[in-house]
C-alpha positions as CSV (number, residue, x, y, z in Angstrom):
1,X,5.0,15.7,-10.6
2,X,1.2,17.0,-9.2
3,X,1.2,16.4,-5.5
4,X,-0.9,13.6,-5.2
5,X,1.0,11.3,-7.6
6,X,4.0,12.1,-5.4
7,X,1.6,11.1,-2.3
8,X,0.3,7.6,-3.6
9,X,3.7,6.8,-4.5
10,X,4.9,7.5,-0.7
11,X,2.7,5.9,0.7
12,X,2.7,3.1,-2.4
13,X,6.7,3.1,-1.2
14,X,6.2,3.2,2.3
15,X,4.2,-0.5,1.3
16,X,6.3,-2.2,-0.7
17,X,9.8,-1.7,2.0
18,X,7.5,-2.6,4.6
19,X,6.0,-6.1,2.5
20,X,9.9,-6.3,1.8
21,X,11.2,-7.4,5.3
22,X,8.9,-8.7,6.2
23,X,8.9,-12.1,3.3
24,X,11.9,-11.2,1.2
25,X,15.2,-10.1,3.1
26,X,17.1,-13.1,4.6
27,X,18.6,-10.3,7.0
28,X,18.4,-11.3,10.4
29,X,19.4,-8.1,11.4
30,X,17.2,-5.7,10.6
31,X,14.5,-7.6,12.7
32,X,12.4,-5.2,14.6
33,X,13.2,-2.4,11.8
34,X,9.5,-0.1,10.9
35,X,8.4,2.2,7.8
36,X,7.2,4.9,9.4
37,X,7.2,7.1,6.4
38,X,8.7,7.8,3.3
39,X,9.3,11.3,1.5
40,X,10.0,11.3,-2.8
41,X,11.2,14.9,-3.7
42,X,8.8,16.3,-6.0
43,X,10.7,14.9,-10.0
44,X,10.5,10.6,-8.5
45,X,14.1,11.0,-8.7
46,X,14.7,10.6,-4.4
47,X,13.1,8.4,-2.1
48,X,13.7,9.1,1.6
49,X,12.9,6.3,4.4
50,X,12.5,7.0,7.8
51,X,12.9,4.2,9.5
52,X,12.3,2.8,13.3
53,X,14.6,0.2,14.7
54,X,13.1,-1.6,17.7
55,X,15.5,-3.4,20.8
56,X,19.1,-2.7,21.8
57,X,21.3,0.1,21.6
58,X,23.7,-3.4,19.2
59,X,20.5,-4.2,18.0
60,X,19.9,-0.8,16.5
61,X,23.6,-0.9,14.8
62,X,23.2,-4.3,13.3
63,X,20.6,-3.7,12.3
64,X,20.7,-0.5,10.9
65,X,24.3,-2.0,8.8
66,X,21.5,-4.4,7.6
67,X,19.6,-1.9,6.4
68,X,22.7,-0.1,4.4
69,X,24.3,-2.7,2.6
70,X,20.6,-3.9,1.5
71,X,19.4,-0.5,0.0
72,X,20.5,-2.2,-4.0
73,X,18.4,-5.2,-3.7
74,X,15.5,-2.2,-1.6
75,X,16.0,-0.1,-5.2
76,X,16.0,-2.6,-7.4
77,X,12.8,-4.3,-6.4
78,X,11.3,-1.0,-5.8
79,X,12.3,-0.4,-9.7
80,X,9.8,-3.7,-10.6
81,X,7.5,-3.4,-8.3
82,X,6.4,-0.2,-9.0
83,X,4.9,1.2,-12.3
84,X,8.5,4.5,-12.3
85,X,10.8,4.6,-15.8
86,X,13.4,4.8,-13.4
87,X,13.6,3.2,-9.9
88,X,13.7,6.4,-7.2
89,X,17.6,6.6,-5.3
90,X,16.7,5.6,-1.9
91,X,18.0,6.4,1.5
92,X,17.6,5.2,5.3
93,X,17.3,7.9,8.0
94,X,16.5,6.8,11.7
95,X,13.0,8.0,12.6
96,X,14.0,9.4,16.4
97,X,10.1,10.3,16.8
98,X,9.0,7.6,19.0
99,X,11.6,7.6,21.8
100,X,11.3,11.7,22.1
101,X,7.8,11.0,22.5
102,X,8.5,8.8,25.2
103,X,11.0,11.1,26.5
104,X,8.5,14.2,26.4
105,X,6.4,11.3,28.7
106,X,8.6,10.8,31.2
107,X,8.4,14.0,31.7
108,X,5.7,15.1,32.3
109,X,5.3,12.2,34.7
110,X,8.3,13.2,36.5
111,X,6.9,17.4,36.3
112,X,2.7,15.2,37.6
113,X,4.7,13.1,40.1
114,X,7.1,16.2,41.8
115,X,3.3,18.3,41.3
116,X,1.8,15.7,43.3
117,X,3.9,15.8,46.1
118,X,3.0,19.6,47.4
């Protein structure tokens, strides 16, 4: 597949999954889940969906369980909404970049506070 087609498919799947999370999924455990990015394989047979999960560790665990249990629903809906011969096999992955960014920011604030004390 061309790179442009793969990129378009990534964006389309990201939009559709986000819409499904907001409107279609009735499971209350998946509230606070945000799709950050999607990576689709070159042959469009696999899609990795990166999500950020907000809330307490307990809520994050419950949301993760809810996402895993809804994988079949997401795949069947993607097959209906996206014009592909075969729906890609979906897998969810935790995106920890926001947590990592806040950790780095916290470290920078500590360094700045220590320098101001000197």
